C-alpha positions as CSV (number, residue, x, y, z in Angstrom):
1,M,-33.6,-39.0,-14.1
2,D,-34.4,-35.3,-14.2
3,D,-36.3,-33.2,-11.7
4,A,-39.6,-33.5,-13.5
5,D,-39.4,-37.3,-13.5
6,L,-38.3,-37.4,-9.9
7,R,-41.2,-35.1,-8.9
8,E,-43.7,-37.1,-10.7
9,R,-42.5,-40.3,-9.0
10,L,-42.5,-38.7,-5.6
11,E,-45.9,-37.2,-6.0
12,A,-47.5,-40.4,-7.2
13,R,-46.1,-42.5,-4.4
14,L,-46.5,-40.1,-1.5
15,M,-49.9,-38.6,-2.0
16,S,-51.7,-41.7,-0.6
17,H,-49.7,-41.1,2.6
18,G,-50.9,-37.5,3.1
19,V,-47.7,-36.0,1.7
20,Y,-48.2,-33.5,-1.1
21,V,-45.1,-32.4,-3.0
22,T,-45.4,-28.6,-3.6
23,E,-41.9,-27.9,-5.0
24,L,-38.9,-29.8,-6.1
25,D,-35.8,-28.2,-7.6
26,S,-32.1,-28.8,-7.9
27,E,-29.5,-26.1,-7.7
28,E,-25.9,-26.0,-6.7
29,G,-25.7,-29.7,-6.0
30,R,-28.7,-29.8,-3.7
31,L,-32.2,-31.2,-4.1
32,R,-34.9,-29.2,-2.3
33,I,-38.2,-30.9,-1.7
34,A,-41.0,-28.9,-0.2
35,Y,-44.2,-30.7,0.8
36,E,-47.3,-30.3,2.8
37,T,-48.3,-32.8,5.5
38,A,-51.8,-33.7,6.3
39,S,-50.7,-35.2,9.7
40,P,-52.2,-33.5,12.7
41,G,-50.1,-31.7,15.3
42,T,-46.9,-29.7,15.1
43,G,-43.4,-30.4,14.0
44,V,-42.0,-32.7,11.3
45,P,-43.7,-36.2,11.2
46,Q,-40.8,-38.6,11.2
47,Q,-42.8,-41.3,9.4
48,E,-43.2,-39.0,6.5
49,V,-39.5,-38.2,6.4
50,G,-38.9,-41.9,6.2
51,R,-41.4,-42.2,3.3
52,V,-39.8,-39.4,1.3
53,L,-36.3,-40.9,2.0
54,N,-37.4,-44.4,0.9
55,R,-38.8,-43.0,-2.4
56,L,-35.5,-41.2,-3.0
57,L,-33.6,-44.5,-2.3
58,E,-35.9,-46.2,-4.8
59,A,-35.2,-43.5,-7.3
60,Q,-31.5,-43.8,-6.7
61,S,-31.6,-47.5,-7.6
62,D,-33.5,-46.5,-10.8
63,G,-30.8,-44.1,-11.9
64,W,-31.3,-40.9,-9.9
65,E,-27.9,-39.5,-9.0
66,P,-27.9,-38.7,-5.3
67,T,-27.2,-35.2,-4.1
68,D,-27.6,-33.4,-0.8
69,V,-31.3,-33.2,0.0
70,R,-33.2,-30.7,2.0
71,G,-36.8,-31.3,3.0
72,V,-39.1,-28.3,3.8
73,V,-42.4,-29.3,5.6
74,T,-45.5,-27.2,5.9
75,D,-49.0,-28.0,7.0
76,L,-52.0,-27.8,4.6
77,D,-52.5,-24.1,5.5
78,G,-48.9,-23.3,4.4
79,D,-47.6,-22.8,8.0
80,D,-44.0,-24.0,8.5
81,R,-43.6,-27.3,10.4
82,G,-39.8,-27.7,10.0
83,T,-36.9,-28.9,7.9
84,W,-34.7,-32.0,7.5
85,R,-31.7,-33.0,5.4
86,A,-30.0,-36.0,4.0
87,D,-26.4,-35.6,2.9
88,R,-25.2,-37.0,-0.4
89,E,-22.5,-39.0,1.3
90,W,-25.1,-40.8,3.5
91,L,-27.1,-41.8,0.4
92,V,-24.0,-43.0,-1.4
93,G,-22.9,-44.9,1.7
94,H,-26.2,-46.5,2.1
95,A,-26.2,-47.6,-1.6
96,S,-22.8,-49.1,-1.2
97,G,-23.7,-51.0,1.9
98,D,-21.5,-48.9,4.2
99,L,-24.5,-47.4,6.0
100,S,-27.4,-49.5,7.2
101,D,-31.1,-48.5,7.0
102,V,-31.2,-47.7,10.7
103,D,-28.0,-45.6,10.6
104,L,-29.2,-43.6,7.6
105,S,-32.6,-43.1,9.2
106,Q,-31.1,-42.0,12.5
107,R,-28.7,-39.5,10.8
108,V,-31.6,-37.9,8.9
109,V,-33.9,-37.8,11.9
110,D,-31.1,-36.1,13.9
111,T,-31.2,-33.2,11.4
112,I,-34.9,-32.4,11.9
113,E,-35.4,-28.8,12.9
114,E,-38.9,-28.0,14.0
115,E,-40.6,-24.6,13.8
């Protein structure tokens, strides 16, 4: 699955949740996903991080090769809300059953850096 296929899949499944993918690119073994959130307030909405992560896990089961992921979150005005990351080893560990849903989620939530 290439970046264009992955972006199309993410856009289609996240838009109904108020998450709008604005950029998706891979370079040097890392996937960067930039998206706008329609959620009110400040910071990175954890529910949306979970939604993006779940879509990536679905894509992984459909053939996407996991890589380090960095999420960059802005509001609808383009103002920075924060970042998060998911390491490749966590995604691989989850797929092999070595890391539970809860453990994976907690690791990713712990990486959130808010603006």
